[in-house]
N, C-alpha and C positions, 0 to 999 in steps of 0.2 A: 781180258786185259785191256786197260785203258791207259793212254799216254805212251804208246809204243814208239812214237816219233821223237820223244824227248831223250835227254842225255842218259838218264837212268833207265827209262822205259825201253830203249832199244837194247840195252844189255839184259834186261829182264826177258824180253821177247826172245833174244838169241839163246838164252839159257833154257827157256821153256821149250823151244823147238828141238833142242838136243836132249831133253829130259825124257827118257823112255816111259816114265810114269804117266805122261800126258799123251793121249792119242789124237787130240785135236786142241788147237789154240785159236780162240776167237778174239780178234782185236776189234775194238769199237772206238770210233772217233769221228771227228768232223771231216776227215779225209782218209782215203784208203792208204794202207801201208804199201810201200813201194817194192818190197821183197816178195819172192815167191817161194813157197815150201809146200810139200804134199799135205802137211797137217795144219796149215795156216789158213784161216778164213777171216776175211776182212769185212767189216760191217760199217757203213757210213750212217751215223746217227746224229741227231741234233741233241747234244749233251745238255743244252740249256732247257730243253722241253722233253725230257726223257720220261716215258711212261712204262717202259718195258724193254725187252731185248728181242725184237722181232727177228726171226730166222735162227734163234738159238733156243733149242728145246730144253737143254739141261746144262747146268754148270756145277762143277765140283769145287774149284777154288777160284777166287777173284783176286786179281792184282791191279792196283791203281797207282799210277805214277804221274798223275796230272799235276801241273803246277805252272804258274806264270809269275810275273812281277807286276807291281802296281804301274811301273813305267810302261811295260809292254801292254798291259790290259787297258790302260788309259785312265782308270779311276779306281778308287777303293771299292766301289760297288761292282765294277766289272771284274776286279780281282777276286772278290768274294764269290761271285757267280761261278768262277772256275774252281777255286781252291776250297770252297766249302760246298756250295749248292750242287755242282756237277759231281763232285766226289761222293756226296751223300746219296744223290739220285742213282748213281751207278751201283753203289754198295747195296742199296735197297733192291734194285732190279736183279742183281746177282743173287741176293738172298731169296727173292721170290722165285728164281729159277732153280733153286735147290742147293746153292752153295752153302757150305758149312765153315769154310775157312776164308779169311780175308787178309791180304797183305797190302799195306799202303805206305807210300813214301810221304813222310811229313817233313819236318825240319827241326834242326837243333833250336832250342829255345821255345818250342811250342808250349803255350801256356794260356788257357782261357782267361786268366786274370791279368795278363800282361798289359802294360800301358802301351806297348808297341803293337800297332795295328796288325802287322804281318804275323807276329808271334801269336797274337790273340786269336786271329782267324784260324791258324793252324791248330791251336789248342781247342777251340770250339769244334773244329772238324773232328778231332780225335774223340772228344767227348760224345759227339753225336753218333759216331760209328760204334762206340762202345755200347750204345743203347739199342742197337739193331738186333741183337740176339745171336750173332755168329758164335758158333761153338769155340772157334779160335780166331783171335784178332792179333795180327803182328804189325807193329808200327815201327818204321825205320826213321830215325831222326839224324840224318847226316849233317855234317858241318858243310862248309863250302865245297863244292864239287870240282873235281879235276876232270877235264874232258874237252873235246874239240867241238864247241858249239858252232863254229864257222862251218864245219862239215855238214851240220844239220840245218844250215841256213837259219840259225837262231840269233837273236840279238845278243851281243856280248854283254856279260855281266862283270863290270869292272871289279867288284869286290872279290870275285873268284880269281881274277888274274892277280890281284894284290895278295890274296891268300896263297897262291902258288909261289909268288915271289918270296913271301915271308917264309914259306916252308923251305925254299932253297937256301935261305940265309940263316934261319934260326930254328930249324926243325927240332934239335935236341931240347930247346927251351920251351917249346909249345906243348901244353898238355894234350894228350891224345884226342880228347873230345873236340878240340878246337883246330886240329890239323886238317888241311884239305884232304879229301878222300876221293879216290877214283870211283867213278860211276860203276865200274865193274864190281868193285868190292861191295858196294851197297846192294847191287842186284844179287850177288852170290849169297850175302848174309840174309837178305829177305827171303829168298827161296829156301835156304837151309832152315830158317826159323819156321816158316810155314809148314815145311815137311815134318819138323820135329815137335811142334807145338800141337798137342791134342786138345787142349782145353784152356780157356782163359785168355788173358791179354799179355802179350810179350812186347816190351818196348826195347828196341835196339838203339843204344847210343852210338855215336860216331866212333868213339874209341874202341868199342867192342867190334864194330864192323871192320876196323882196320886190321884185326887179327884173323879175319876169315881168309882162307886160301882156296 
């Protein structure tokens, strides 16, 4: 699991730790996770120069919830290094360690042909993952996320706050795929789809994930 300190990532981690199908959960990232659990193992790795998964002998499923913004990253190149290069490197390392299923958090609007840089990088990332040969690939494309970034010491994202305000005022008028979505819903939907998808690629749109309980 990568991205466990993020808004969706922390929810994925919490779900994995309570899922009896998993006997061990290995979190990888630039800094260790701050929680303790008998089946949780934290590995500090340089995601920008990843050549493998030292300390991890075998992997069954891979979950990646890495993501930043151009503003936080500082440049388009730095953004791509996280949202494309690091995601791809982790997926490759997981596959080399034996994983057959991959669940990844992307974004609504991901499209490799998009004129919007953010959407194009997300789309290119999805295309690259599809070429790795995982037996099952699940891609979650959430709309704007609802959650407390302040509690995670993350920079605020004004668009998300505007989205939550719009939801409070105009929810019945907003199509399901464009409504803000709770990070918990995204995590639940991703795990459920990874569990049920035996082969091929499954793309979860935000409206579908709204329905997961």
